[in-house]
C-alpha angles and dihedrals in degrees: 000000000000121000092246093049090048090051092048091049090050092051090050092051092047091050090052094049090048089049090048091051092051090052097042097104095049091046093054092047092051092046090054092050093051095045107104139153135061093277093062119061115183123221088235092057090056098046092266093302107153117246091231100088128217133172087262096060106019096088094056095040094051092047089054093043092050092050089052098045118051098176120131106176127079127176117218114202125204138162087258091058137274133303129191122220123202110210116217120243091210089067097052097163095052090043091053093045093052092047090047094051090046089052091049090051091238097138094048109108093008114119148232084246099169128052113180107188113240091358122061144330112221131204145173102079142077137178090247122115088226090069092055088050092051091050093047091052093051096044148251109277145119129229114236111250116261102187109170132188107254095027091105135167098260121152109290094022115141116218141171124256117227147183116265098197123072090001108109093161092053091233116181132254104240098214108046129062137170139208119222121239097167126155141255120269138189117228089255092053090049089055090051090047090053091051092048093052092036093237136131119237113200121227088255090055092047090051093046100046097046085061100035129047117236147115104277096175088070092063110110092021103072136026114250105207104170148350141231109258097172132028101030087146087065090051091052090048090054090047089062095052115128113255140187125240088282094057089250111142112249087225117044117248107208121192140203126198131210128180112232128205121237109270094028096101120109114253 
């Protein structure tokens, strides 16, 4: 390219940039007016909070998002079939976070990447670079723990994974969740389990778990924020998948998620 042509091109680019700057405010206004649908959430709609979440803004964002979205049902699709999760209203931040990630298509093409026999199946991650990019676009944050008495780790319970190091408040990882398989216990076995894990199980927990399979030693460690209300047979099929020594299924189990409206469930 000749020097004169290079200068001419530079002048043209500079002119376009200046023109773009002069039109910036109008362009943003038009973009906000055209942005529609549950997968797009404008900054204006959330009091100018940026969509890229951090620990500084996540709490307020999720509170606002939960107030604006009342849905409770999410369908999780797999090659084994579909399941439906009901999100608990008494864990509003986790409900809002799960709805938000579903609306952002985060979970689509992530996997049930861990199958721990007789314990849990865990989803929301992959070994693909695309998953890292999706997380980076959404943000780096944790969800404040919302552990509630009675939200126990019964079979079919849906709970949030979390970091165990440098996490004294037991806040939740926003991206990964697990579904409890658990096992059945006698009251005596529950007492021994409590001693093994150095935990205290209340009389209510002892009464509950001797009649319902679950993983009681996880109570008080992770936030349970929902439960599977349809498709538990699918959960149990996934729990029988062949895995390697790291509990990673030998065949990937990708998922999709879709928010359902109340009354849309099959009878």
